N, CA, C, O and the ligand as a Tripos MOL2 file, in Angstrom:
@<TRIPOS>MOLECULE
protein
  265   263    67     0     0
PROTEIN
NO_CHARGES

@<TRIPOS>ATOM
      1 N           0.8360   -1.0800    0.0370 N.3       1 MET1
      2 CA         -0.0950    0.0410   -0.1250 C.3       1 MET1
      3 C           0.7770    1.2720    0.0140 C.2       1 MET1
      4 O           1.4260    1.4760    1.0400 O.2       1 MET1
      5 N           0.7860    2.0390   -0.9600 N.am      2 PRO2
      6 CA          1.3410    3.3130   -0.9900 C.3       2 PRO2
      7 C           0.9510    4.2510    0.0530 C.2       2 PRO2
      8 O          -0.2350    4.1890    0.3740 O.2       2 PRO2
      9 N           1.6860    5.1180    0.6630 N.am      3 ALA3
     10 CA          1.4300    5.9850    1.6230 C.3       3 ALA3
     11 C           0.3730    7.0530    1.0460 C.2       3 ALA3
     12 O           0.4860    7.4320   -0.1200 O.2       3 ALA3
     13 N          -0.5740    7.4960    1.8120 N.am      4 LYS4
     14 CA         -1.5420    8.2780    1.3130 C.3       4 LYS4
     15 C          -0.8780    9.8450    1.2220 C.2       4 LYS4
     16 O          -0.4180   10.4580    2.1850 O.2       4 LYS4
     17 N          -0.9430   10.3140   -0.1280 N.am      5 LYS5
     18 CA         -0.4590   11.6910   -0.0840 C.3       5 LYS5
     19 C          -1.5440   12.6560    0.0530 C.2       5 LYS5
     20 O          -2.6910   12.3210   -0.2430 O.2       5 LYS5
     21 N          -1.2530   13.9200    0.5100 N.am      6 THR6
     22 CA         -2.2320   14.8980    0.5880 C.3       6 THR6
     23 C          -1.6960   16.0870   -0.1420 C.2       6 THR6
     24 O          -0.4890   16.3260   -0.1600 O.2       6 THR6
     25 N          -2.5880   16.8400   -0.7470 N.am      7 ALA7
     26 CA         -2.1400   18.0260   -1.5980 C.3       7 ALA7
     27 C          -3.2890   18.9320   -1.6780 C.2       7 ALA7
     28 O          -4.3160   18.6510   -1.0620 O.2       7 ALA7
     29 N          -3.2030   19.9680   -2.3690 N.am      8 TYR8
     30 CA         -4.3020   20.9990   -2.3980 C.3       8 TYR8
     31 C          -4.1610   21.4560   -4.0250 C.2       8 TYR8
     32 O          -3.2270   21.2330   -4.7950 O.2       8 TYR8
     33 N          -5.2740   22.0880   -4.2320 N.am      9 TRP9
     34 CA         -5.4580   22.6830   -5.5830 C.3       9 TRP9
     35 C          -4.9480   24.1130   -5.5420 C.2       9 TRP9
     36 O          -5.3850   24.8200   -4.6340 O.2       9 TRP9
     37 N          -4.1400   24.6000   -6.3430 N.am     10 ILE10
     38 CA         -3.7960   25.9340   -6.3550 C.3      10 ILE10
     39 C          -4.7000   26.6540   -7.6130 C.2      10 ILE10
     40 O          -4.5330   26.2970   -8.7790 O.2      10 ILE10
     41 N          -5.5010   27.5220   -7.2990 N.am     11 LYS11
     42 CA         -6.3660   28.0330   -8.2920 C.3      11 LYS11
     43 C          -5.6200   29.1920   -9.0240 C.2      11 LYS11
     44 O          -5.0930   30.1220   -8.4130 O.2      11 LYS11
     45 N          -5.6150   29.0670  -10.3390 N.am     12 ASN12
     46 CA         -5.0930   30.0420  -11.2780 C.3      12 ASN12
     47 C          -6.3100   30.6200  -12.0290 C.2      12 ASN12
     48 O          -6.9700   29.9420  -12.8170 O.2      12 ASN12
     49 N          -6.5610   31.8620  -11.7500 N.am     13 THR13
     50 CA         -7.5810   32.5600  -12.2890 C.3      13 THR13
     51 C          -7.0860   33.2710  -13.6010 C.2      13 THR13
     52 O          -5.9950   33.8400  -13.5710 O.2      13 THR13
     53 N          -7.8120   33.2630  -14.7110 N.am     14 HIS14
     54 CA         -7.5070   33.9430  -15.9010 C.3      14 HIS14
     55 C          -8.6970   34.8740  -16.4320 C.2      14 HIS14
     56 O          -9.8840   34.5570  -16.3630 O.2      14 HIS14
     57 N          -8.2680   35.9190  -16.9030 N.am     15 LEU15
     58 CA         -9.3870   36.8840  -17.2910 C.3      15 LEU15
     59 C         -10.0800   36.3970  -18.3190 C.2      15 LEU15
     60 O         -11.3100   36.4070  -18.2600 O.2      15 LEU15
     61 N          -9.4540   35.9190  -19.3710 N.am     16 LEU16
     62 CA        -10.1750   35.6240  -20.6030 C.3      16 LEU16
     63 C         -10.4220   34.1800  -20.8180 C.2      16 LEU16
     64 O         -10.9940   33.8340  -21.8510 O.2      16 LEU16
     65 N         -10.0500   33.3150  -19.9530 N.am     17 ARG17
     66 CA        -10.2910   31.8930  -20.3030 C.3      17 ARG17
     67 C         -10.6450   31.3150  -18.7960 C.2      17 ARG17
     68 O         -10.5470   31.9450  -17.7430 O.2      17 ARG17
     69 N         -11.0540   30.0370  -18.9590 N.am     18 GLN18
     70 CA        -11.4000   29.2400  -17.6000 C.3      18 GLN18
     71 C         -10.3470   29.2120  -16.6710 C.2      18 GLN18
     72 O          -9.1690   29.1590  -17.0250 O.2      18 GLN18
     73 N         -10.7530   29.2490  -15.3770 N.am     19 ASP19
     74 CA         -9.8190   29.0190  -14.2560 C.3      19 ASP19
     75 C          -9.1650   27.6250  -14.4380 C.2      19 ASP19
     76 O          -9.7680   26.7190  -15.0150 O.2      19 ASP19
     77 N          -7.9860   27.4820  -13.9590 N.am     20 GLU20
     78 CA         -7.4080   26.2410  -13.9760 C.3      20 GLU20
     79 C          -6.9000   25.8460  -12.5350 C.2      20 GLU20
     80 O          -6.6450   26.7590  -11.7490 O.2      20 GLU20
     81 N          -6.7530   24.6350  -12.1790 N.am     21 PHE21
     82 CA         -6.3270   24.1800  -10.9290 C.3      21 PHE21
     83 C          -5.0690   23.3750  -11.0040 C.2      21 PHE21
     84 O          -5.0370   22.3410  -11.6710 O.2      21 PHE21
     85 N          -4.1150   23.7790  -10.3950 N.am     22 VAL22
     86 CA         -2.7350   23.0690  -10.2980 C.3      22 VAL22
     87 C          -2.6080   22.2310   -9.0370 C.2      22 VAL22
     88 O          -2.7710   22.7210   -7.9200 O.2      22 VAL22
     89 N          -2.3350   21.0540   -9.2290 N.am     23 CYS23
     90 CA         -1.9910   20.0430   -8.0490 C.3      23 CYS23
     91 C          -0.7320   20.5740   -7.3980 C.2      23 CYS23
     92 O           0.2880   20.7890   -8.0540 O.2      23 CYS23
     93 N          -0.8250   20.7860   -6.0690 N.am     24 SER24
     94 CA          0.4020   21.2650   -5.3350 C.3      24 SER24
     95 C           1.5450   20.1690   -5.1940 C.2      24 SER24
     96 O           2.6650   20.4780   -4.7880 O.2      24 SER24
     97 N           1.1900   18.8300   -5.5620 N.am     25 PHE25
     98 CA          2.1230   17.7980   -5.4990 C.3      25 PHE25
     99 C           2.7350   17.6180   -6.7090 C.2      25 PHE25
    100 O           3.9600   17.7190   -6.7730 O.2      25 PHE25
    101 N           2.0180   17.3440   -7.7750 N.am     26 CYS26
    102 CA          2.5440   16.8730   -9.0910 C.3      26 CYS26
    103 C           2.5610   17.9600  -10.1090 C.2      26 CYS26
    104 O           3.1390   17.8210  -11.1870 O.2      26 CYS26
    105 N           1.9040   19.0780   -9.7510 N.am     27 LYS27
    106 CA          1.8310   20.2570  -10.6090 C.3      27 LYS27
    107 C           0.9570   20.0640  -11.9910 C.2      27 LYS27
    108 O           0.9580   20.8380  -12.9480 O.2      27 LYS27
    109 N           0.2330   18.8740  -11.8640 N.am     28 SER28
    110 CA         -0.5170   18.6770  -13.0580 C.3      28 SER28
    111 C          -1.7470   19.7200  -12.9930 C.2      28 SER28
    112 O          -2.1870   20.1860  -11.9420 O.2      28 SER28
    113 N          -2.2170   20.0040  -14.2510 N.am     29 LYS29
    114 CA         -3.4100   21.0820  -14.2310 C.3      29 LYS29
    115 C          -4.7280   20.3210  -14.4600 C.2      29 LYS29
    116 O          -4.7680   19.3150  -15.1680 O.2      29 LYS29
    117 N          -5.7010   20.7850  -13.8980 N.am     30 ALA30
    118 CA         -7.1210   20.3980  -14.1400 C.3      30 ALA30
    119 C          -8.0000   21.4460  -14.2510 C.2      30 ALA30
    120 O          -7.7720   22.5070  -13.6700 O.2      30 ALA30
    121 N          -9.0030   21.2750  -14.9470 N.am     31 ALA31
    122 CA        -10.0450   22.1950  -15.3530 C.3      31 ALA31
    123 C         -10.9980   22.4300  -14.1370 C.2      31 ALA31
    124 O         -11.6290   23.4800  -14.0130 O.2      31 ALA31
    125 N         -11.0670   21.4250  -13.2690 N.am     32 LYS32
    126 CA        -11.7950   21.6800  -12.0310 C.3      32 LYS32
    127 C         -11.2650   20.8360  -10.9980 C.2      32 LYS32
    128 O         -10.6880   19.7680  -11.2010 O.2      32 LYS32
    129 N         -11.5020   21.3990   -9.8040 N.am     33 PRO33
    130 CA        -11.0340   20.6880   -8.6040 C.3      33 PRO33
    131 C         -11.7670   19.3110   -8.2780 C.2      33 PRO33
    132 O         -12.9890   19.1780   -8.3590 O.2      33 PRO33
    133 N         -10.9490   18.3760   -7.9290 N.am     34 SER34
    134 CA        -11.6320   17.0830   -7.4480 C.3      34 SER34
    135 C         -11.2270   16.6990   -6.1810 C.2      34 SER34
    136 O         -10.2670   17.2990   -5.6970 O.2      34 SER34
    137 N         -11.8590   15.6680   -5.4360 N.am     35 ALA35
    138 CA        -11.4140   15.1900   -4.2240 C.3      35 ALA35
    139 C         -10.0240   14.5510   -4.2030 C.2      35 ALA35
    140 O          -9.2530   14.6340   -3.2470 O.2      35 ALA35
    141 N          -9.7680   13.8830   -5.3870 N.am     36 ILE36
    142 CA         -8.4320   13.1820   -5.5260 C.3      36 ILE36
    143 C          -7.8490   13.5600   -6.8210 C.2      36 ILE36
    144 O          -8.5080   13.4830   -7.8590 O.2      36 ILE36
    145 N          -6.4780   14.0180   -6.7840 N.am     37 CYS37
    146 CA         -5.7710   14.3390   -8.0970 C.3      37 CYS37
    147 C          -5.7880   13.1640   -9.0370 C.2      37 CYS37
    148 O          -5.3080   12.0710   -8.7360 O.2      37 CYS37
    149 N          -6.3810   13.4470  -10.2270 N.am     38 PRO38
    150 CA         -6.4960   12.2730  -11.2100 C.3      38 PRO38
    151 C          -5.1010   11.8720  -11.6460 C.2      38 PRO38
    152 O          -4.9110   10.7560  -12.1280 O.2      38 PRO38
    153 N          -4.1220   12.7460  -11.4920 N.am     39 HIS39
    154 CA         -2.7840   12.4780  -12.0990 C.3      39 HIS39
    155 C          -1.9540   11.6660  -11.0660 C.2      39 HIS39
    156 O          -1.4210   10.6240  -11.4480 O.2      39 HIS39
    157 N          -1.8070   12.0980   -9.7280 N.am     40 CYS40
    158 CA         -0.9290   11.5680   -8.7740 C.3      40 CYS40
    159 C          -1.6270   10.9460   -7.6960 C.2      40 CYS40
    160 O          -0.9760   10.4290   -6.7890 O.2      40 CYS40
    161 N          -2.9220   10.9330   -7.6860 N.am     41 GLY41
    162 CA         -3.8410   10.3380   -6.6290 C.3      41 GLY41
    163 C          -3.7570   10.8750   -5.2030 C.2      41 GLY41
    164 O          -4.1150   10.2150   -4.2270 O.2      41 GLY41
    165 N          -3.2410   12.1650   -5.1360 N.am     42 SER42
    166 CA         -3.1650   12.6680   -3.7980 C.3      42 SER42
    167 C          -4.6750   13.0760   -3.2950 C.2      42 SER42
    168 O          -5.5660   13.4000   -4.0800 O.2      42 SER42
    169 N          -4.8070   13.0200   -2.0680 N.am     43 ASN43
    170 CA         -6.0280   13.3560   -1.4150 C.3      43 ASN43
    171 C          -6.0070   15.0060   -1.3740 C.2      43 ASN43
    172 O          -5.1020   15.5930   -0.7810 O.2      43 ASN43
    173 N          -6.9170   15.6100   -1.9510 N.am     44 MET44
    174 CA         -6.7950   17.0450   -2.0410 C.3      44 MET44
    175 C          -7.6300   17.6540   -0.7790 C.2      44 MET44
    176 O          -8.7580   17.2650   -0.4770 O.2      44 MET44
    177 N          -6.9950   18.5400   -0.1740 N.am     45 LYS45
    178 CA         -7.5100   19.1100    1.0890 C.3      45 LYS45
    179 C          -8.3670   20.2820    0.8330 C.2      45 LYS45
    180 O          -9.2000   20.6940    1.6400 O.2      45 LYS45
    181 N          -8.1220   20.8250   -0.3720 N.am     46 GLY46
    182 CA         -8.9700   22.1410   -0.6050 C.3      46 GLY46
    183 C          -8.3250   22.8120   -1.6910 C.2      46 GLY46
    184 O          -7.4740   22.2220   -2.3560 O.2      46 GLY46
    185 N          -8.6670   24.0330   -1.9350 N.am     47 THR47
    186 CA         -8.1640   24.9030   -2.9380 C.3      47 THR47
    187 C          -7.7780   26.1730   -2.3730 C.2      47 THR47
    188 O          -8.4410   26.8600   -1.5960 O.2      47 THR47
    189 N          -6.5140   26.4350   -2.8960 N.am     48 LYS48
    190 CA         -5.8850   27.7540   -2.4540 C.3      48 LYS48
    191 C          -5.7630   28.7210   -3.6820 C.2      48 LYS48
    192 O          -5.3660   28.3830   -4.7970 O.2      48 LYS48
    193 N          -6.1640   29.9710   -3.3060 N.am     49 SER49
    194 CA         -5.9380   30.8930   -4.4550 C.3      49 SER49
    195 C          -4.9260   31.9720   -3.8820 C.2      49 SER49
    196 O          -4.3400   31.8340   -2.8080 O.2      49 SER49
    197 N          -4.7970   33.0180   -4.6930 N.am     50 ASP50
    198 CA         -3.8810   34.0810   -4.1530 C.3      50 ASP50
    199 C          -4.3250   34.7830   -3.0390 C.2      50 ASP50
    200 O          -3.5600   35.3620   -2.2680 O.2      50 ASP50
    201 N          -5.6910   34.7500   -2.9130 N.am     51 THR51
    202 CA         -6.2730   35.3660   -1.6940 C.3      51 THR51
    203 C          -6.5100   34.5070   -0.4740 C.2      51 THR51
    204 O          -7.1260   34.9480    0.4960 O.2      51 THR51
    205 N          -5.9920   33.2070   -0.5240 N.am     52 GLY52
    206 CA         -6.1600   32.4250    0.5320 C.3      52 GLY52
    207 C          -6.8900   31.1070    0.2880 C.2      52 GLY52
    208 O          -7.0850   30.7490   -0.8740 O.2      52 GLY52
    209 N          -7.2880   30.3970    1.2730 N.am     53 TRP53
    210 CA         -7.9990   29.2940    1.2170 C.3      53 TRP53
    211 C          -9.4410   29.3670    0.7490 C.2      53 TRP53
    212 O         -10.1480   30.2030    1.3120 O.2      53 TRP53
    213 N          -9.8840   28.7440   -0.0330 N.am     54 VAL54
    214 CA        -11.4050   28.7190   -0.5820 C.3      54 VAL54
    215 C         -12.1230   27.5740   -0.2440 C.2      54 VAL54
    216 O         -11.8750   26.5130   -0.8170 O.2      54 VAL54
    217 N         -12.9710   27.6530    0.6030 N.am     55 ASP55
    218 CA        -13.7670   26.4940    1.2410 C.3      55 ASP55
    219 C         -15.2510   26.5010    0.9330 C.2      55 ASP55
    220 O         -16.0660   25.7040    1.3990 O.2      55 ASP55
    221 N         -15.5240   27.5710    0.0280 N.am     56 GLU56
    222 CA        -16.9360   27.6300   -0.4010 C.3      56 GLU56
    223 C         -17.3610   26.8280   -1.5740 C.2      56 GLU56
    224 O         -17.2540   27.2000   -2.7430 O.2      56 GLU56
    225 N         -17.8660   25.6640   -1.1590 N.am     57 MET57
    226 CA        -18.2540   24.7450   -2.2200 C.3      57 MET57
    227 C         -19.3090   25.2530   -3.0010 C.2      57 MET57
    228 O         -19.4340   24.8350   -4.1520 O.2      57 MET57
    229 N         -20.1620   26.1720   -2.5040 N.am     58 GLU58
    230 CA        -21.2560   26.7560   -3.2910 C.3      58 GLU58
    231 C         -20.6890   27.4430   -4.4100 C.2      58 GLU58
    232 O         -21.2220   27.3490   -5.5150 O.2      58 GLU58
    233 N         -19.5580   28.1930   -4.2090 N.am     59 ALA59
    234 CA        -18.9500   29.0070   -5.4750 C.3      59 ALA59
    235 C         -18.5310   27.8730   -6.5140 C.2      59 ALA59
    236 O         -18.6860   28.0110   -7.7270 O.2      59 ALA59
    237 N         -18.0430   26.8570   -5.9800 N.am     60 ILE60
    238 CA        -17.4310   25.8600   -6.9370 C.3      60 ILE60
    239 C         -18.5690   25.1330   -7.6540 C.2      60 ILE60
    240 O         -18.4350   24.8170   -8.8370 O.2      60 ILE60
    241 N         -19.6890   24.8580   -6.9700 N.am     61 ASP61
    242 CA        -20.9040   24.3620   -7.7300 C.3      61 ASP61
    243 C         -21.3780   25.3200   -8.7020 C.2      61 ASP61
    244 O         -21.8220   24.9200   -9.7780 O.2      61 ASP61
    245 N         -21.3200   26.6510   -8.3950 N.am     62 ALA62
    246 CA        -21.7840   27.6580   -9.2620 C.3      62 ALA62
    247 C         -20.7040   27.6730  -10.5580 C.2      62 ALA62
    248 O         -21.0910   27.9490  -11.6940 O.2      62 ALA62
    249 N         -19.5220   27.3920  -10.2960 N.am     63 PHE63
    250 CA        -18.5540   27.4220  -11.3500 C.3      63 PHE63
    251 C         -18.8380   26.2670  -12.4030 C.2      63 PHE63
    252 O         -18.6750   26.4440  -13.6110 O.2      63 PHE63
    253 N         -19.2720   25.0750  -11.8540 N.am     64 PHE64
    254 CA        -19.5200   23.9140  -12.7320 C.3      64 PHE64
    255 C         -20.7740   24.1090  -13.3830 C.2      64 PHE64
    256 O         -20.9880   23.4190  -14.3800 O.2      64 PHE64
    257 N         -21.6840   24.9560  -12.9890 N.am     65 ASP65
    258 CA        -23.0080   24.9980  -13.6000 C.3      65 ASP65
    259 C         -22.9260   25.7500  -14.6010 C.2      65 ASP65
    260 O         -23.0200   26.9620  -14.4100 O.2      65 ASP65
    261 N         -22.7580   25.3130  -15.7450 N.am     66 ASP66
    262 CA        -22.6860   26.1140  -17.0140 C.3      66 ASP66
    263 C         -23.6890   25.4990  -18.0380 C.2      66 ASP66
    264 O         -23.8060   25.9930  -19.1600 O.2      66 ASP66
    265 ZN         -1.3280   15.6490   -8.4180 Zn       67 ZN67
@<TRIPOS>BOND
     1     1     2 1
     2     2     3 1
     3     3     4 2
     4     3     5 am
     5     5     6 1
     6     6     7 1
     7     7     8 2
     8     7     9 am
     9     9    10 1
    10    10    11 1
    11    11    12 2
    12    11    13 am
    13    13    14 1
    14    14    15 1
    15    15    16 2
    16    15    17 am
    17    17    18 1
    18    18    19 1
    19    19    20 2
    20    19    21 am
    21    21    22 1
    22    22    23 1
    23    23    24 2
    24    23    25 am
    25    25    26 1
    26    26    27 1
    27    27    28 2
    28    27    29 am
    29    29    30 1
    30    30    31 1
    31    31    32 2
    32    31    33 am
    33    33    34 1
    34    34    35 1
    35    35    36 2
    36    35    37 am
    37    37    38 1
    38    38    39 1
    39    39    40 2
    40    39    41 am
    41    41    42 1
    42    42    43 1
    43    43    44 2
    44    43    45 am
    45    45    46 1
    46    46    47 1
    47    47    48 2
    48    47    49 am
    49    49    50 1
    50    50    51 1
    51    51    52 2
    52    51    53 am
    53    53    54 1
    54    54    55 1
    55    55    56 2
    56    55    57 am
    57    57    58 1
    58    58    59 1
    59    59    60 2
    60    59    61 am
    61    61    62 1
    62    62    63 1
    63    63    64 2
    64    63    65 am
    65    65    66 1
    66    66    67 1
    67    67    68 2
    68    67    69 am
    69    69    70 1
    70    70    71 1
    71    71    72 2
    72    71    73 am
    73    73    74 1
    74    74    75 1
    75    75    76 2
    76    75    77 am
    77    77    78 1
    78    78    79 1
    79    79    80 2
    80    79    81 am
    81    81    82 1
    82    82    83 1
    83    83    84 2
    84    83    85 am
    85    85    86 1
    86    86    87 1
    87    87    88 2
    88    87    89 am
    89    89    90 1
    90    90    91 1
    91    91    92 2
    92    91    93 am
    93    93    94 1
    94    94    95 1
    95    95    96 2
    96    95    97 am
    97    97    98 1
    98    98    99 1
    99    99   100 2
   100    99   101 am
   101   101   102 1
   102   102   103 1
   103   103   104 2
   104   103   105 am
   105   105   106 1
   106   106   107 1
   107   107   108 2
   108   107   109 am
   109   109   110 1
   110   110   111 1
   111   111   112 2
   112   111   113 am
   113   113   114 1
   114   114   115 1
   115   115   116 2
   116   115   117 am
   117   117   118 1
   118   118   119 1
   119   119   120 2
   120   119   121 am
   121   121   122 1
   122   122   123 1
   123   123   124 2
   124   123   125 am
   125   125   126 1
   126   126   127 1
   127   127   128 2
   128   127   129 am
   129   129   130 1
   130   130   131 1
   131   131   132 2
   132   131   133 am
   133   133   134 1
   134   134   135 1
   135   135   136 2
   136   135   137 am
   137   137   138 1
   138   138   139 1
   139   139   140 2
   140   139   141 am
   141   141   142 1
   142   142   143 1
   143   143   144 2
   144   143   145 am
   145   145   146 1
   146   146   147 1
   147   147   148 2
   148   147   149 am
   149   149   150 1
   150   150   151 1
   151   151   152 2
   152   151   153 am
   153   153   154 1
   154   154   155 1
   155   155   156 2
   156   155   157 am
   157   157   158 1
   158   158   159 1
   159   159   160 2
   160   159   161 am
   161   161   162 1
   162   162   163 1
   163   163   164 2
   164   163   165 am
   165   165   166 1
   166   166   167 1
   167   167   168 2
   168   167   169 am
   169   169   170 1
   170   170   171 1
   171   171   172 2
   172   171   173 am
   173   173   174 1
   174   174   175 1
   175   175   176 2
   176   175   177 am
   177   177   178 1
   178   178   179 1
   179   179   180 2
   180   179   181 am
   181   181   182 1
   182   182   183 1
   183   183   184 2
   184   183   185 am
   185   185   186 1
   186   186   187 1
   187   187   188 2
   188   187   189 am
   189   189   190 1
   190   190   191 1
   191   191   192 2
   192   191   193 am
   193   193   194 1
   194   194   195 1
   195   195   196 2
   196   195   197 am
   197   197   198 1
   198   198   199 1
   199   199   200 2
   200   199   201 am
   201   201   202 1
   202   202   203 1
   203   203   204 2
   204   203   205 am
   205   205   206 1
   206   206   207 1
   207   207   208 2
   208   207   209 am
   209   209   210 1
   210   210   211 1
   211   211   212 2
   212   211   213 am
   213   213   214 1
   214   214   215 1
   215   215   216 2
   216   215   217 am
   217   217   218 1
   218   218   219 1
   219   219   220 2
   220   219   221 am
   221   221   222 1
   222   222   223 1
   223   223   224 2
   224   223   225 am
   225   225   226 1
   226   226   227 1
   227   227   228 2
   228   227   229 am
   229   229   230 1
   230   230   231 1
   231   231   232 2
   232   231   233 am
   233   233   234 1
   234   234   235 1
   235   235   236 2
   236   235   237 am
   237   237   238 1
   238   238   239 1
   239   239   240 2
   240   239   241 am
   241   241   242 1
   242   242   243 1
   243   243   244 2
   244   243   245 am
   245   245   246 1
   246   246   247 1
   247   247   248 2
   248   247   249 am
   249   249   250 1
   250   250   251 1
   251   251   252 2
   252   251   253 am
   253   253   254 1
   254   254   255 1
   255   255   256 2
   256   255   257 am
   257   257   258 1
   258   258   259 1
   259   259   260 2
   260   259   261 am
   261   261   262 1
   262   262   263 1
   263   263   264 2
@<TRIPOS>SUBSTRUCTURE
     1 MET1         2 RESIDUE 1 A MET
     2 PRO2         6 RESIDUE 1 A PRO
     3 ALA3        10 RESIDUE 1 A ALA
     4 LYS4        14 RESIDUE 1 A LYS
     5 LYS5        18 RESIDUE 1 A LYS
     6 THR6        22 RESIDUE 1 A THR
     7 ALA7        26 RESIDUE 1 A ALA
     8 TYR8        30 RESIDUE 1 A TYR
     9 TRP9        34 RESIDUE 1 A TRP
    10 ILE10       38 RESIDUE 1 A ILE
    11 LYS11       42 RESIDUE 1 A LYS
    12 ASN12       46 RESIDUE 1 A ASN
    13 THR13       50 RESIDUE 1 A THR
    14 HIS14       54 RESIDUE 1 A HIS
    15 LEU15       58 RESIDUE 1 A LEU
    16 LEU16       62 RESIDUE 1 A LEU
    17 ARG17       66 RESIDUE 1 A ARG
    18 GLN18       70 RESIDUE 1 A GLN
    19 ASP19       74 RESIDUE 1 A ASP
    20 GLU20       78 RESIDUE 1 A GLU
    21 PHE21       82 RESIDUE 1 A PHE
    22 VAL22       86 RESIDUE 1 A VAL
    23 CYS23       90 RESIDUE 1 A CYS
    24 SER24       94 RESIDUE 1 A SER
    25 PHE25       98 RESIDUE 1 A PHE
    26 CYS26      102 RESIDUE 1 A CYS
    27 LYS27      106 RESIDUE 1 A LYS
    28 SER28      110 RESIDUE 1 A SER
    29 LYS29      114 RESIDUE 1 A LYS
    30 ALA30      118 RESIDUE 1 A ALA
    31 ALA31      122 RESIDUE 1 A ALA
    32 LYS32      126 RESIDUE 1 A LYS
    33 PRO33      130 RESIDUE 1 A PRO
    34 SER34      134 RESIDUE 1 A SER
    35 ALA35      138 RESIDUE 1 A ALA
    36 ILE36      142 RESIDUE 1 A ILE
    37 CYS37      146 RESIDUE 1 A CYS
    38 PRO38      150 RESIDUE 1 A PRO
    39 HIS39      154 RESIDUE 1 A HIS
    40 CYS40      158 RESIDUE 1 A CYS
    41 GLY41      162 RESIDUE 1 A GLY
    42 SER42      166 RESIDUE 1 A SER
    43 ASN43      170 RESIDUE 1 A ASN
    44 MET44      174 RESIDUE 1 A MET
    45 LYS45      178 RESIDUE 1 A LYS
    46 GLY46      182 RESIDUE 1 A GLY
    47 THR47      186 RESIDUE 1 A THR
    48 LYS48      190 RESIDUE 1 A LYS
    49 SER49      194 RESIDUE 1 A SER
    50 ASP50      198 RESIDUE 1 A ASP
    51 THR51      202 RESIDUE 1 A THR
    52 GLY52      206 RESIDUE 1 A GLY
    53 TRP53      210 RESIDUE 1 A TRP
    54 VAL54      214 RESIDUE 1 A VAL
    55 ASP55      218 RESIDUE 1 A ASP
    56 GLU56      222 RESIDUE 1 A GLU
    57 MET57      226 RESIDUE 1 A MET
    58 GLU58      230 RESIDUE 1 A GLU
    59 ALA59      234 RESIDUE 1 A ALA
    60 ILE60      238 RESIDUE 1 A ILE
    61 ASP61      242 RESIDUE 1 A ASP
    62 ALA62      246 RESIDUE 1 A ALA
    63 PHE63      250 RESIDUE 1 A PHE
    64 PHE64      254 RESIDUE 1 A PHE
    65 ASP65      258 RESIDUE 1 A ASP
    66 ASP66      262 RESIDUE 1 A ASP
    67 ZN67       265 GROUP 0 **** ****
């Protein structure tokens, strides 16, 4: 059993295109934050942006609702 890794998403906001999320562990990019990094399998503890931790799932839900 591999040790469980934990990481978080780093939110990159872009003015003219969709936000992207970067895994703090493997630096892979994702279009949306997920509970587990699809690339390295880390357990994602949350999302961090330049302004700090983002824990508002409602905001993320709204982001997905297109
Ligand atoms: Zn990763």
